[in-house]
Wavefront OBJ file of the C-alpha trace (Angstrom):
o trace
v -74.708 -109.766 90.063
v -76.943 -107.633 87.907
v -76.408 -107.635 84.027
v -76.749 -103.520 83.753
v -74.725 -103.440 86.916
v -71.945 -104.945 84.925
v -72.277 -103.014 81.960
v -71.770 -99.844 83.856
v -68.610 -100.817 86.113
v -66.762 -103.630 83.930
v -63.171 -102.169 82.348
v -60.608 -104.237 80.792
v -56.582 -103.147 81.343
v -53.866 -104.284 79.657
v -51.181 -105.705 82.404
v -47.995 -107.555 82.314
v -47.911 -111.170 82.672
v -46.387 -110.895 86.400
v -48.799 -107.927 87.561
v -50.140 -108.598 90.997
v -53.971 -108.772 90.061
v -52.771 -111.259 86.961
v -50.737 -112.998 89.187
v -53.656 -113.388 92.069
v -56.054 -114.734 89.162
v -53.509 -116.956 87.621
v -53.033 -118.677 91.025
v -56.838 -119.568 90.827
v -56.665 -120.411 87.508
v -54.217 -123.122 88.980
v -55.964 -124.036 91.660
v -59.068 -124.464 89.645
v -57.090 -126.994 87.302
v -55.686 -128.878 90.980
v -59.434 -129.334 91.691
v -60.709 -130.620 88.452
v -57.771 -132.266 86.958
v -55.554 -133.091 90.268
v -52.668 -131.167 89.233
v -51.414 -127.585 87.904
v -51.331 -126.798 84.367
v -47.714 -127.642 82.989
v -47.906 -125.748 80.108
v -44.468 -124.328 79.927
v -45.128 -120.068 79.915
v -43.037 -117.260 79.389
v -44.360 -114.060 80.822
v -42.335 -112.585 78.201
v -44.271 -114.014 75.697
v -47.481 -112.220 76.664
v -45.900 -108.733 75.795
v -46.870 -106.508 73.619
v -46.486 -106.573 70.294
v -46.330 -110.696 69.757
v -48.498 -111.082 72.732
v -50.678 -109.461 75.210
v -52.545 -109.869 78.734
v -55.624 -108.115 80.147
v -57.500 -107.979 83.449
v -61.035 -107.156 83.906
v -61.928 -105.147 86.561
v -65.724 -105.138 87.810
v -65.832 -102.149 90.713
v -61.882 -102.032 90.854
v -61.756 -105.498 91.773
v -60.037 -107.547 89.445
v -62.485 -110.719 88.551
v -61.118 -111.787 85.450
v -58.316 -112.181 82.565
v -57.037 -113.874 79.888
v -54.180 -113.208 77.319
v -52.720 -114.648 73.801
v -49.504 -115.273 72.722
v -47.470 -116.224 69.367
v -48.089 -119.267 68.431
v -45.723 -121.277 66.424
v -46.412 -121.884 63.024
v -44.830 -125.220 62.817
v -47.437 -126.059 65.043
v -50.350 -124.854 63.622
v -49.883 -125.502 59.993
v -52.333 -128.154 59.910
v -55.236 -125.356 61.651
v -55.181 -123.283 58.262
v -52.929 -120.682 56.983
v -51.920 -117.644 58.369
v -50.496 -116.356 61.655
v -51.917 -117.947 65.121
v -52.269 -116.378 68.452
v -52.774 -118.804 71.358
v -54.971 -117.936 73.829
v -54.113 -118.774 77.541
v -55.137 -118.574 81.249
v -58.655 -117.734 79.943
v -60.580 -117.150 83.997
v -63.341 -115.719 85.738
v -63.794 -115.586 89.469
v -66.570 -117.450 90.528
v -68.951 -114.531 91.965
v -68.781 -113.072 88.369
v -69.634 -115.906 86.417
v -72.550 -116.521 84.306
v -72.831 -112.800 83.890
v -71.273 -112.477 80.112
v -67.981 -111.315 81.156
v -66.063 -114.510 80.110
v -67.866 -113.761 76.574
v -66.683 -110.227 76.727
v -63.131 -110.593 77.540
v -62.824 -113.395 74.816
v -64.141 -111.035 72.366
v -61.520 -108.686 73.520
v -58.566 -111.142 73.204
v -60.076 -111.972 69.714
v -60.184 -107.913 68.680
v -56.780 -107.470 69.978
v -55.312 -110.309 68.299
v -56.742 -109.319 65.015
v -55.430 -105.671 65.698
v -52.065 -107.330 66.014
v -52.238 -108.841 62.917
v -53.179 -112.903 63.510
v -55.726 -114.098 61.395
v -56.689 -116.945 63.764
v -56.924 -118.182 67.337
v -55.931 -121.745 68.909
v -56.544 -122.729 72.622
v -56.026 -125.845 74.700
v -59.141 -126.793 77.554
v -60.430 -130.049 78.931
v -63.432 -131.900 79.332
v -63.664 -131.440 82.978
v -64.138 -127.811 82.252
v -67.513 -128.269 80.125
v -68.936 -124.149 80.898
v -65.528 -123.378 79.168
v -66.216 -125.806 76.008
v -69.950 -124.730 76.161
v -68.230 -120.921 75.405
v -66.019 -121.805 72.998
v -68.096 -123.438 70.499
v -70.903 -121.029 71.575
v -68.170 -118.131 70.002
v -67.646 -120.224 66.761
v -64.196 -122.471 67.896
v -63.866 -125.542 66.165
v -62.370 -128.685 66.513
v -58.454 -128.732 65.684
v -55.321 -131.005 65.800
v -54.120 -131.376 68.881
v -51.085 -129.171 69.812
v -48.693 -127.935 72.730
v -48.036 -129.699 76.283
v -51.199 -131.634 76.268
v -51.642 -133.178 72.665
v -52.029 -136.620 73.963
v -53.349 -135.824 77.004
v -56.859 -138.027 77.666
v -59.769 -135.578 77.608
v -57.645 -132.777 76.293
v -59.789 -130.364 73.869
v -57.949 -128.309 71.342
v -60.159 -125.679 69.572
v -59.594 -122.968 66.935
v -61.051 -120.203 65.175
v -60.424 -117.967 62.122
v -60.886 -114.162 63.263
v -62.412 -111.682 60.800
v -62.780 -108.083 60.561
v -66.346 -107.858 60.573
v -69.507 -110.526 62.393
v -69.267 -113.814 60.497
v -73.014 -114.423 60.283
v -74.810 -117.819 58.231
v -73.340 -117.365 54.752
v -70.144 -116.776 55.893
v -69.524 -119.100 58.677
v -70.839 -122.319 57.040
v -68.713 -121.479 54.197
v -65.741 -121.022 56.772
v -66.848 -123.912 58.928
v -66.900 -126.377 55.521
v -63.400 -125.677 54.973
v -62.388 -126.401 58.714
v -64.014 -129.648 58.381
v -61.435 -130.504 56.041
v -59.047 -133.680 57.272
v -55.986 -131.576 59.056
v -58.711 -129.184 60.293
v -61.021 -130.831 62.225
v -58.763 -133.586 63.220
v -61.060 -136.461 61.691
v -59.592 -138.637 59.083
v -60.540 -138.360 55.586
v -63.800 -140.126 54.680
v -64.396 -140.330 58.674
v -67.347 -140.052 60.659
v -68.695 -136.776 60.877
v -69.163 -135.816 64.563
v -72.211 -133.957 66.008
v -70.319 -131.021 66.070
v -69.447 -131.275 62.108
v -73.600 -131.452 61.677
v -74.097 -128.743 64.081
v -71.721 -125.960 61.808
v -69.482 -124.737 64.386
v -72.418 -122.563 65.785
v -70.141 -120.183 64.328
v -73.042 -119.503 61.951
v -75.515 -117.707 64.486
v -75.203 -113.794 65.391
v -75.624 -113.850 68.691
v -78.675 -111.679 70.562
v -78.113 -108.851 72.384
v -78.663 -110.467 75.673
v -75.834 -112.982 74.950
v -72.941 -110.606 73.642
v -72.190 -109.092 76.991
v -71.269 -106.446 78.654
v -69.559 -103.536 75.987
v -65.748 -103.276 77.051
v -63.909 -100.456 78.150
v -60.763 -100.385 77.490
v -58.254 -98.620 79.826
v -54.201 -98.201 79.652
v -52.261 -99.079 83.035
l 1 2 3 4 5 6 7 8 9 10 11 12 13 14 15 16 17 18 19 20 21 22 23 24 25 26 27 28 29 30 31 32 33 34 35 36 37 38 39 40 41 42 43 44 45 46 47 48 49 50 51 52 53 54 55 56 57 58 59 60 61 62 63 64 65 66 67 68 69 70 71 72 73 74 75 76 77 78 79 80 81 82 83 84 85 86 87 88 89 90 91 92 93 94 95 96 97 98 99 100 101 102 103 104 105 106 107 108 109 110 111 112 113 114 115 116 117 118 119 120 121 122 123 124 125 126 127 128 129 130 131 132 133 134 135 136 137 138 139 140 141 142 143 144 145 146 147 148 149 150 151 152 153 154 155 156 157 158 159 160 161 162 163 164 165 166 167 168 169 170 171 172 173 174 175 176 177 178 179 180 181 182 183 184 185 186 187 188 189 190 191 192 193 194 195 196 197 198 199 200 201 202 203 204 205 206 207 208 209 210 211 212 213 214 215 216 217 218 219 220 221 222 223 224 225 226
């Protein structure tokens, strides 16, 4: 898929969680979980949680075909107090259909989820993924996500990966990013015990420090009400 064509044709629309296009993509997400983990994602989800102002669900269209989705919902402060102060949103159901992958759409959709969560008053986001989704893990780490204490339905599941990111009103470059990542590596945020060995990710400085190159930022997002 040609990147310039994606740039021209991509649009992101706010929809309800149970909108037909969202429902189809969410079912594709679940089938992806079946293939990779042997079962559907069992995390309890209430569609009302993704309705504004406490939540949001987006569908990305390419040439008027729904090809990606993702949303966020308010995350209980009691579950995330170790992840840092402030109000937290949880990203769920991030997915890009197979034909549209490796085009920058996932990066663009994730950035839009972060932008809308920040605009709604949230100061950070958390999410959960797994070791059998290396593409997703790479995407999130490259976008500046760091390890956080386990939470939610899969808190104790082998292979579960829990990540979080502080949101900012302007891009975080090397100085600001390294400062935040040092804070993030305190016990209670990174999940490693006091005095414990630094992980490879700790040493890497969370990947948030690097300003993305133009070709890495993904296609621009055009929001359309629906």
